[in-house]
N, C-alpha and C positions, 0 to 999 in steps of 0.2 A: 506477538499478535495483540497482546493486551494493550499495547500502545495505541493501536488503531481503535480499539474498543472505547478508550477514554475520549477519543476524538469524535466530536459530534458531526455525523455525516448527514448531508441533505436527504439521502435516500438509503434505506437499509440494504437495498439490492446493490448499491454501489460498492459497499465494503465486500460483499460476497463476490461480486464480479472481479474485484481487484485481487482477492485471495486466489481465485481460480487462475487468473492471468499470471499471478506471481508463481503459482505452482507449475504452470506450463513452462514459464521462462526459467533459465538457469539461475542458480543462487548467486545473486550479485549484491554488493555492499549498498544498503539502502542510504547510508550516509552520503554516498556519492551523488545521489539524486538531488537533494536540496542544495548541495554544494555547486553542482553544475548550473542549476537554475539561477537567474540573476537575483 
């Protein structure tokens, strides 16, 4: 989670929402996300 902290986000709530969404979803490889994106 520290990796997200160092990343400057446009809104503090965005990070919080992302954390909640991630908790709801099953544990998946985050590395696959950027790889899939062009």
